[in-house]
N, C-alpha and C positions, 0 to 999 in steps of 0.2 A: 705599136701598142709595147710599152716595156712594163713588165712585173720584177718590182724588186721587194727581197727580202726583207721583213723587218725582223729584231729580235725576237718577236712570238711566232711558235710554231703556227704553220697556216695562214697567219696573218700578212697579205699584201699590199704595198702602194703600188698601185696602176697608174703610168704616166703615156698621156695619150696624145699624137700629136694635133697640134694646132695650125690652120690652114688661115690665113690671113691677109689682107690687102686694104686699100683706104675705104671698102666700103664696110668693114666686118671682119669678121672670123668664122670657121668652122670646125666643128672637132665632132670625133665619133667616139660618147660615151660610154657605150658599150658595144663590145660586137662578142657574141657568144662563141662563133669558131675562133677569130683570134686569140682569144683567153683559155679555150679549149687547147689550142697548138701547145699552149706554154703551160698544161697541165692543168688550168685551173677552171673547174666545170661549175656553173653557176647558172638556175635557171629562172630567171625575173617572173615573179606572182602579181608585185604590185608594185608601184611607183609614186612615192612622198615627198613633199616638198614643206616645208616649217619656215616662216619669217619671224623674224627676231630681231630686236635692237639691240646694241651695242650691250655686252656686259650680264647676259646673259646664259644662265648653265642650265643647260636640260642633262640629266641620267646621275648616274648610270644604270643604262635598262638592259634588259634581255627578257625572253620566253622561256619558261622552265621547259623542257622535253617533255612528250616528242613533238611541240609546238614550237620551237626554236627557229634562226633567221638568220641565213648569211645575209651580210649587207653590201653594198657596194655605196660608197656615201661618198661625196663632194659640194661645192659649193656652187652656186650657179652666177652668186653675188657676195661681196665681202668676204669675211675671213673668220676661220674659228679655229681653235687648240682641239683636236679631237683625242679623246683617250679611249683605248680600249684595256679592258682587265682579262685574261685566259682565265676563265671561271670551272674547266675541265679538270677533274680530280685527276685524271689518268694520264695529261699533258704534262712534256718535261719544262714546259714553261708557268705549271699552273700557279695562281695567285700573283703572276710577274702583270705590268702593265706596262702600255706603248703610248705617248704621245707624239701627235704632229699638226705642225701649223699649215692648215691648207688654206692658200689665199689668191688660188687661179683655178679658173675652168678644166685647167687639164691634169690637174692631180685628185685622184680618187684612192678608199682606204678598202680594201675586199676583206672584210670582217667574217671570220667563220661563226657557224651556231657553235655555242657555248663559250661566248664573248661577253662580259656586258660593256656597253657603248655610252659613251656621252660627247658633249662636247659643250663649248665657251665659246660666245662670238666676241669676237675682237674689232669688230665693223659696223657700225649703223646698218640698216637694211640688208642683212645678211640673210640671203635665201639660202636652205642648206637642202641638199638633194638627196636623197637614199633609197633605191632599188632592193626588193625582199624577195626571197626566193620563198616564202609560206607567209599566208596572209595573217594580219594583225588578229589577234585572240587575246582581248582585255580580260579575260579570266584566269590568264595562264600569263601574263604579264609580270615581272617582276623585277628588282632595283637592289642596287648599293648604293648606300648614303656616299654622296661623293668627296666627301671629309672624312672617310673612314681610316682610323690613325694608323693602323696597320699596313694600309695601302698606301697612305702618303703621296697620294697624287698630286702632283704639280700641275696645276690648271693655268700657273701665267695671271691669276686674277689682279685687278686693278681695281682694288675697293671690295665693297662687299657686292657679290654677284645676285643678278635677281634671278629666284629659282621659286617653283613651284612649292606650295605645301606639301604635296605627295614626294615630290621630290626630297625635301628638307628630312623626312619620316622615313624614308626606305633603310633597310636592313645591313645592319655590318655586313662584311661579308661573312664573319664567322658564323652569323646564324643565319645566313641565306641559301637558298635551296640554289643547289650548285649540279653540275654536270657531272656523270662520272666520267 
């Protein structure tokens, strides 16, 4: 298991090893001991899957403190452009964003509490995986609108994305409830 730093503080790309032959493949998507040996501590409480067709945009979502969630995200099938925004006011990378294309099962993104997160699907039948360290709390869910002009995120959109009414009406970052 390889832990790769991103330009954002405390956010990491996790690469796992794939073992394959003519029958298919095996990979270990999460190993708490191996991550801990690399200084990454993550206690899974809930695992979620979402299935989407191509050109769906979900995000930018987060849960306000103290209900924030660290997430380990990746794809089971398909591909996404995954986007994270550091919304921790005390962070040296506050207000910065990072995106990565995830198109294989051996690549994950570890997103710490205090980040807004979203993704844009690049393939039909995309199944997105995310493990979290805190339970979903609908009354504490918040979001930042995907096209915030100050953030100016390059989602790599191909035409108009399919996006929920809720996500179309999220807050601008300047008006959002942020982390200290």
